[in-house]
C-alpha positions in Angstrom: -0.3 -80.5 105.9 -3.2 -79.0 103.9 -5.4 -81.1 101.7 -4.0 -79.4 98.6 -0.4 -80.5 99.5 -1.2 -83.9 100.9 0.5 -86.7 99.1 -1.6 -89.2 97.2 -0.9 -92.6 98.7 -0.8 -95.8 96.5 -0.8 -99.2 98.2 0.7 -101.7 95.8 0.0 -105.4 96.3 2.5 -107.9 95.0 3.0 -111.7 95.4 5.4 -113.1 92.8 8.8 -112.2 91.5 7.5 -111.2 88.0 5.1 -108.8 89.6 7.9 -107.1 91.4 9.8 -106.7 88.1 6.7 -105.1 86.5 6.0 -103.0 89.5 9.6 -101.8 89.6 9.2 -99.6 86.5 6.1 -98.1 87.9 7.7 -97.5 91.3 10.6 -95.6 89.6 8.0 -93.4 87.9 6.2 -92.8 91.2 9.5 -91.6 92.8 9.7 -88.8 90.2 6.6 -87.1 91.7 6.7 -85.5 95.1 2.9 -85.6 95.2 2.9 -89.4 95.3 3.7 -91.9 98.0 3.9 -95.7 97.5 3.6 -98.4 100.1 4.5 -101.9 98.9 3.0 -105.1 100.3 4.6 -108.5 99.5 2.0 -111.2 100.3 4.7 -113.9 100.1 2.5 -115.9 97.7 5.6 -117.2 95.8 8.5 -117.7 98.2 11.7 -117.2 96.2 15.1 -117.6 97.8 16.5 -115.3 95.0 14.3 -112.4 96.4 16.9 -111.3 99.0 18.1 -107.8 99.6 20.5 -108.4 96.7 17.6 -109.0 94.4 16.0 -105.6 95.2 19.4 -103.9 94.9 20.2 -105.5 91.5 16.8 -104.9 90.1 16.6 -101.3 91.3 13.3 -102.1 93.0 12.2 -100.6 96.3 12.0 -103.2 99.1 8.5 -104.0 100.4 7.2 -102.1 103.4 5.2 -105.1 104.5 5.9 -108.8 104.1 2.9 -111.0 104.9 4.5 -114.4 104.6 1.5 -116.1 103.1 2.3 -118.9 100.6 2.4 -122.6 100.1 -1.3 -123.1 100.8 -4.4 -124.0 98.8 -6.0 -121.4 96.7 -8.8 -120.8 99.2 -6.6 -120.7 102.3 -4.0 -118.5 100.6 -6.5 -116.0 99.2 -8.5 -115.8 102.4 -5.5 -115.1 104.6 -4.2 -112.5 102.2 -7.6 -110.7 102.3 -7.4 -110.6 106.1 -3.8 -109.3 106.3 -4.1 -106.8 103.4 -7.2 -105.4 105.0 -5.2 -104.7 108.2 -2.6 -102.9 106.2 -5.1 -100.9 104.2 -6.9 -99.8 107.4 -3.6 -98.7 108.9 -2.2 -97.0 105.8 -5.5 -95.4 104.5 -4.4 -95.3 100.9 -6.1 -93.3 98.1 -5.5 -96.2 95.7 -4.8 -99.9 95.8 -2.8 -101.0 92.8 -2.7 -104.6 91.7 -0.9 -106.4 88.8 -1.9 -109.3 86.6 -3.8 -112.3 87.7 -2.4 -114.0 90.8 -4.2 -114.8 94.1 -2.5 -111.8 95.5 -4.1 -109.7 92.8 -7.6 -110.9 93.6 -7.1 -110.6 97.3 -5.9 -106.9 97.0 -8.9 -106.2 94.7 -11.4 -107.6 97.1 -10.0 -105.6 100.0 -10.2 -102.4 97.9 -13.8 -103.2 97.0 -14.9 -104.0 100.5 -13.2 -100.9 102.0 -14.3 -98.6 99.2 -10.7 -97.8 98.2 -10.2 -97.0 94.5 -8.7 -99.9 92.7 -6.2 -99.7 89.8 -5.6 -102.9 87.8 -2.5 -103.0 85.7 -2.6 -105.6 82.9 -6.4 -105.4 82.7 -8.6 -106.9 80.0 -6.4 -109.9 79.2 -8.4 -113.1 78.4 -7.3 -116.6 77.5 -11.0 -117.7 77.4 -10.0 -120.8 79.4 -12.0 -120.8 82.6 -10.0 -123.9 83.8 -7.1 -121.5 84.5 -7.2 -120.0 88.0 -5.4 -116.9 86.5 -8.4 -116.4 84.2 -10.8 -116.3 87.1 -8.6 -113.9 89.0 -8.2 -111.5 86.2 -12.0 -111.4 85.3 -13.0 -110.8 88.9 -10.4 -108.2 89.5 -11.3 -106.3 86.3 -15.0 -106.2 87.3 -14.4 -104.4 90.6 -11.6 -102.0 89.4 -12.1 -98.3 89.1 -9.5 -97.8 86.5 -8.3 -100.6 84.1 -4.9 -100.1 82.6 -4.9 -102.3 79.4 -1.6 -103.2 77.8 -3.0 -103.6 74.2 -5.8 -102.7 71.9 -7.1 -106.3 72.2 -7.4 -106.0 76.0 -9.5 -102.9 75.5 -11.7 -104.7 73.0 -12.2 -107.6 75.4 -13.5 -105.2 78.1 -15.8 -103.4 75.6 -17.2 -106.8 74.4 -18.0 -107.6 78.1 -19.9 -104.3 78.5 -17.4 -102.4 80.5 -18.3 -99.1 78.8 -21.6 -99.4 80.8 -19.8 -99.8 84.1 -18.6 -97.1 86.5 -14.9 -97.5 85.6 -12.3 -96.0 83.3 -10.6 -98.0 80.6 -7.1 -96.8 79.6 -4.8 -98.2 77.0 -1.5 -97.7 78.9 0.9 -100.0 77.1 2.7 -102.9 78.7 4.9 -102.3 81.7 6.9 -105.5 80.8 8.2 -103.7 77.7 9.3 -100.8 79.9 11.1 -103.3 82.1 12.8 -105.0 79.1 14.1 -101.7 77.8 15.3 -100.7 81.3 17.0 -103.9 82.3 18.7 -104.7 78.9 21.7 -102.7 79.9 22.1 -104.7 83.2 21.8 -108.2 81.5 24.1 -110.9 82.9 25.4 -113.9 81.0 24.6 -117.2 82.9 27.5 -119.3 84.0 27.0 -122.2 81.8 28.2 -123.5 78.4 26.3 -121.5 75.8 26.9 -122.0 72.0 26.7 -119.2 69.5 23.3 -120.4 68.3 20.8 -121.6 70.8 17.1 -121.5 71.6 15.6 -120.8 75.0 12.9 -123.0 76.4 10.8 -122.9 79.6 8.1 -125.3 80.8 6.2 -124.8 84.0 2.5 -124.3 83.6 0.3 -126.7 85.6 -1.8 -127.8 82.6 1.4 -129.1 81.0 3.3 -130.4 84.0 0.3 -132.1 85.6 -0.5 -134.2 82.5 2.1 -137.0 82.0 1.4 -137.4 78.3 1.7 -133.7 77.5 4.9 -133.4 79.5 6.4 -136.4 77.7 5.4 -135.1 74.3 7.0 -131.7 75.1 10.3 -133.3 76.2 10.3 -135.8 73.3 10.0 -132.9 70.9 12.7 -131.0 72.6 15.0 -134.0 72.4 14.5 -134.1 68.6 15.0 -130.3 68.3 18.2 -130.4 70.4 19.8 -132.6 67.7 19.8 -129.5 65.5 20.5 -126.6 67.8 21.4 -126.2 71.5 18.3 -126.1 73.7 18.9 -124.2 76.9 16.2 -125.0 79.5 16.2 -123.4 83.0 14.4 -126.3 84.7 11.5 -125.2 86.9 11.4 -127.2 90.2 7.8 -128.3 89.6 8.7 -129.6 86.2 11.7 -131.4 87.5 9.6 -133.1 90.2 6.9 -134.1 87.8 9.5 -135.7 85.4 11.0 -137.6 88.3 7.6 -138.9 89.4 7.1 -140.5 86.0 10.7 -141.7 85.8 11.3 -139.7 82.6 15.0 -139.1 82.0 15.7 -135.8 80.1 17.8 -136.3 77.1 21.5 -135.4 77.3 21.0 -133.4 74.1 19.1 -130.7 76.1 21.2 -128.3 78.2 19.6 -128.2 81.6 20.5 -125.3 83.8 19.2 -124.1 87.2 16.5 -121.5 87.2 18.0 -118.1 86.5 17.4 -114.6 87.7 15.7 -112.0 85.6 18.9 -110.3 84.5 20.3 -113.6 83.3 17.0 -114.3 81.5 17.2 -110.9 79.8 20.7 -112.0 78.5 19.3 -115.3 77.2 16.4 -113.6 75.5 18.7 -111.0 73.9 21.1 -113.6 72.5 18.9 -116.6 71.6 17.5 -117.1 68.1 14.1 -118.7 69.1 12.0 -119.2 72.2 9.8 -122.2 73.1 7.7 -121.7 76.2 4.4 -122.1 77.9 4.9 -118.9 79.9 2.6 -115.9 79.2 5.3 -113.3 80.0 8.1 -114.9 78.0 5.9 -114.8 74.8 6.0 -111.0 74.9 9.6 -110.8 76.0 10.7 -112.9 73.0 8.9 -110.3 70.9 10.5 -107.4 72.7 13.9 -108.8 71.8 12.8 -109.6 68.2 12.8 -113.3 68.5 10.1 -115.7 67.2 8.2 -117.8 69.7 6.7 -121.3 69.7 4.1 -121.4 72.5 3.2 -124.8 74.2 -0.4 -123.8 74.8 -3.7 -124.0 72.9 -4.5 -120.3 73.5 -2.8 -117.1 74.5 -3.7 -113.8 76.0 -1.4 -112.2 73.5 -3.4 -112.8 70.4 -1.8 -109.9 68.6 1.5 -111.8 68.5 -0.1 -114.7 66.8 -1.9 -112.3 64.3 1.5 -110.7 63.4 3.2 -114.1 63.0 5.6 -113.5 65.8 4.1 -116.3 67.8 2.8 -119.8 66.8 0.5 -121.9 69.1 1.3 -125.6 69.0 -0.2 -127.0 72.2 1.7 -130.1 73.3 1.5 -132.0 70.0 5.0 -133.5 69.5 4.8 -133.2 65.7 3.5 -129.7 65.7 6.3 -128.6 68.0 8.9 -130.2 65.8 7.4 -129.0 62.5 7.1 -125.4 63.8 10.7 -125.4 64.9 11.9 -126.6 61.5 9.7 -124.1 59.6 11.1 -121.2 61.7 14.7 -122.4 61.9 15.2 -122.8 58.2 14.5 -119.1 57.8 16.2 -118.0 61.0 19.1 -116.3 59.3 17.0 -114.0 57.3 14.1 -113.7 59.7 12.0 -110.6 59.2 10.3 -110.1 62.5 9.2 -106.5 62.4 8.7 -105.4 66.0 6.0 -102.7 66.3 7.1 -101.0 69.5 3.8 -99.2 69.7 2.0 -102.5 70.0 2.9 -102.5 73.7 3.4 -98.8 74.4 7.0 -98.2 73.2 8.3 -98.3 76.8 6.1 -95.5 78.1 3.4 -97.6 79.9 4.5 -96.7 83.5 4.6 -93.0 82.6 1.0 -93.2 81.1 -0.2 -95.0 84.2 1.2 -92.5 86.7 -0.1 -89.6 84.6 -3.6 -91.0 84.8 -3.4 -91.4 88.6 -2.0 -87.9 89.0 -4.9 -86.5 86.9 -7.5 -88.3 88.9 -9.6 -85.7 90.7 -12.3 -87.9 92.1 
């Protein structure tokens, strides 16, 4: 095969189920181009029993070409072993690009391999900042950004963050691509599945899983005390994360019967819940945006967010873990819920064209 007809190879590094869902929309775009080839590596960072063959079939996602089986270890051990194994794959596959998503340990490991082997690095979801250096995700995203050759930013704010940090002076390209999560939300909406539980006509969706909330007994108790109060007014559906369940059991906290606890759900069931709920309460980064995609207000159980544009347009309110703030914010939103005027600006996150923008940039790369 001549150099002019040789396929450009992309080595995609993934480690958690949300990353596979994001990468799925990009993989589908890659398949449209005969000049591109994708090799997918699953590090195994988050072992998920739901990620069987059926998961990949249902989600229309290519199965990984490599499964490294690295998970359940400390940050250092996990990241170190990932670097070793990803390097072996990269030396074998000789990709033109390594592509990473977000801010996991898998993201950082893939980025470091690309840098050490002088393989061009593309970072999707670049430029996000919570400005909380106690979060391991913040460290991962900052380090990955700094050694990336092309930074695909989901929002204007992400671009501004990089510019404020001097990235225009670095040997890299900054591209506002839009958010691949919005691409996914638009794609998967037609495949949504209703969970098999008792769901009332009016309900709110809640998730609690972040370590800064679950590892602090007082914060955790405040959140669930507030949810108990809210559940007296409207059904609260809470897919209970295993870590959260374990932490509550450790402090002998009994969740109120007012709250509808369900098992963790798959993404297609989550899409159904997002589409049909009237409000979201969460400490998840991704769910804040997905609430917005489905035109629902969001109460965020954190002191800061990477998605400041949602706060600025009043689609999202930050309440931390203050019980009264959580309850007051619920009442303020709920009293106007029937005539809510949440104007979703689809262009805020790329209007579902992020994956197309990303692949076009890589196709046009001539370096």
